[in-house]
C-alpha positions, 0 to 999 in steps of 0.5 A: 500500499502506498504511504502518503506520509512517513516520519523517519527517526523523528525527535522533538525537544522543547526548550531545555526539557526532555524529548517529547518524541525520542525517535519515531518511524512510521508510514501512513497508508493513503485513504485510511483512518489511523488513531494515535492513542495515548495518555496526556503527555505521551507525545501523541499531539506532538507527533501529530503536530510534527506530521502536520508541519505545525512543529518542525522535528528537532532531528529526523525527517517527515515526508509527504510522498517524495517531498520532505516536509521538514525540509520545506521553506516557510512559504512552501510549507505554508502552501503545503498546509493550505492546499493538502492539510486540514486541521480539526482541534478540540476547542474548534477555533471558530471566529466569533464574529463570523457566521458559520457559513463565513467560517467555513468559506474562509477555509477555501484557499485562493485558486483552488477547486473546493468541494461543493459548499451545498453538498458538504453542509448537506452532508454534515447536516448543518444547512439550517445553521449557516447564518448563526454565529459560533455562540449561538451553536451547540458544541456538536454543531461547532464541531461540524462547522470546524470540520466543514471548514477543514474538509471543503478544500479537499485536503489529502490529509485530515489532522484531528487532535482530540476532536471529540474531547469537548463533546458529550457521548451522543455528539462525539459518536456523531463526529467519529461516524462523520469522519469515517464517512468523509474518509470513504466519501472523499478519499481523505486520509485521517489521523486522529489523536485520542486517549479513548480506546473506544475511538480506537476500536473504529480505526483501520489502524491504531498506533500507541504512543508512550513516553515519546516512543512508538509503544504498539502499532497494529492493523484493526482487521475488525473495526467496530461502527461508531454507533457501537462505541461504548463511551467513557 
């Protein structure tokens, strides 16, 4: 299977503190849903941020196909993140002075061919909230708007950092189900950090990070449906 993203002996150290990542090598297969599992402080979010280009590794390299992400110039890296990468965060990061529709449309890069806005908002079941502001939306609605903003530009890879961490069980299950549907419908590769073992059971692959090291890596041959998760 083709690797869309690779890490080669990646380390990351912040200031004078100990290494958050201690030499991780892995490849991410195209059009898969991969969970990066680990407890708080394990290094999973740092790994996600290095893979997505938000952090530069202290040593080692990250590759997107034949391009070395860790060696890109600032302008080239910014263009790669705008055109190839989508990010979804736990705290949504919507702009409070913009409507849901406006928040989604700012995710469209110039000179791009985005997904159909109407089709995407229908797919995410947010057509009826597009004129509302974030303060008027529930947490689940805000997260679906954030998903639409990240996906409308048709990224090759979607990085999700604890994307259900602020949601209740019902909305958490809906978001996980939607992300699986997005992977299938649009052919987007998804990396999802979590400490939730149940979300991991829905994934194609589970990578466990512990103390900055790759602790376990396995393919899930019998993933469960998001609706069958036992939350908590």
